[in-house]
N, C-alpha and C positions, 0 to 999 in steps of 0.2 A: 670325482668326490664326492665323499660319505657324508652325511649331515650328523652330528652328534648333538645330544643334550650336555650340558656341564654338569646339570643337575647332578646325572645319574654318576657322574664321577668325584665331584667336589662337594662334602656332603654339609659344607658353608653354604653355598646357592641356594635359596631361598623362596625360587621362581627359577622356568623353566627360560633356558639361555641356551639358542639353539647355534651351533657354529658347524660352517663346513670346512672340513678337512682333505690333506689327499689321501689317497690309499695307501702311500706307506705308511701317513702316521696312523691313520686305521689301525693296520694292521700290527703296529706296533703296540697301540693299546690293549689291543684287543688279547695280544697273546701275553701284555705285561695284568690285563684283569684275569687271564683265564690263572696265568701262576701263582696268582694271590688269591684265586677261590681256591687252587690246587694245594695253596700251603695251609688256607686255613682246614681243609675237609683232614690234611696227612695230621695236625695238630689235633684236631677231634677224636681218628683213627687211633692215635697212639695215647691220646689222655696228657698232650704234654701240652700242660697251656701256659707255659713261656718258654721265652727264647733261649737259646744257648746263652747267647750277647748280652741276655739281660743283665747281670753282675757277674765281675769278673771270677767271684767263686763257681760259678753255677758248672760250667762245663768239667772241669775237675769234680765238683760231687758228682756227677754223672756219672765220670768216668772212672772214678776211684770206689767207688761204693757197690760196685760188683760184687758177688760172694763169688770167691776162687774156690776150685776144690780142696784145697787147704785149708781154708774158712769152714765149708761146711761139714769136713771131717771133723773138725775140730769143735764146732759146735754137737755135734751127734755123741763123740767123749762126753763132752760137761753135760750133754743132757743123760746120757747114760750116768753118770759119776751122781746129778743131781737123784734121779730115780730109784738108785740105788742106798742113798742119805736118808731118802723118802720110809723108802721102805726100810731101813732101821732105826726109825725116830722110832715107833715102841717099843725097842729094845734097850735102846739109850735113854727115854723118857724113866722103863722101868731100873734103872742103876738110879736115880736119884729118890731122894726120899718124895715121899707125898706132897707134903709141903711145899717143896722144889719143883716136882712134876706139876704140880697144880699151877702153881706161881707161873710156870716158863710157860703151859699149854696158851694161860690166860693175854700172858704178858705178847709172845712171839705168834700164836697162831690164831686166837680169839680176837687179837690186836686190841685189848684193854690196856688203859694208861695206868705204869705204878701206882698215880695216887687213888685212883677210883679202884683199883685191886686192894691196897689199903681200906679205903674206906668200905668196902663190901666187908672185907675180912677183920677191920675192925684194930687192928694193928698202925705202928708206926708205918713208914714211907721207906725210914731206912731198914726194916727188919726185910722188905716186898722186896728191894734189890739186894739184900745181901744173899737173900734165897734165890734171887735169879742168876747170879753171878756163880754164886757154889752149883747149881741145879748143870747151868751151862759146862763146869770145869767138871761135873763128874760127866755127866753125856759125852763129851769131848773124851775121856779116857774111855768109855766103852767103845767109842767110833775108834778111836785110834787101836783098841786090842781085835776090833772087827776087820778092820782095814791093812792089818799092819802086815799082816802076811803075802798081802800081794804088791 
């Protein structure tokens, strides 16, 4: 017979409560405690601070969001295309008028809002909007010409 303290097992106990249990019960309780400790250590090691059973979508999310080789290849191709477009940006901006290039740069690259651009330049905001739209059209024509042969 083993003597156990129920306060160690049940957190709601405020005082020591000693109970004698048979060896079989003690072994089952010890094994359960060991399994719970191992589970907690695995959670910390794997940084899995949630159970896959916590929500109905959790397990599917964990299983479906691994990147496949096809996804990796597509991401690399998209990154290559994006880098080529960024490298051709100065050439494309040169195909717009200086005003269009300045406003496109201010709006898209510097992140300045159109009303702020119009206030800085002292023009109506519709003029800024039209210049940005036409500048993008000119840049698009340049990009089409640059990448059309491929």
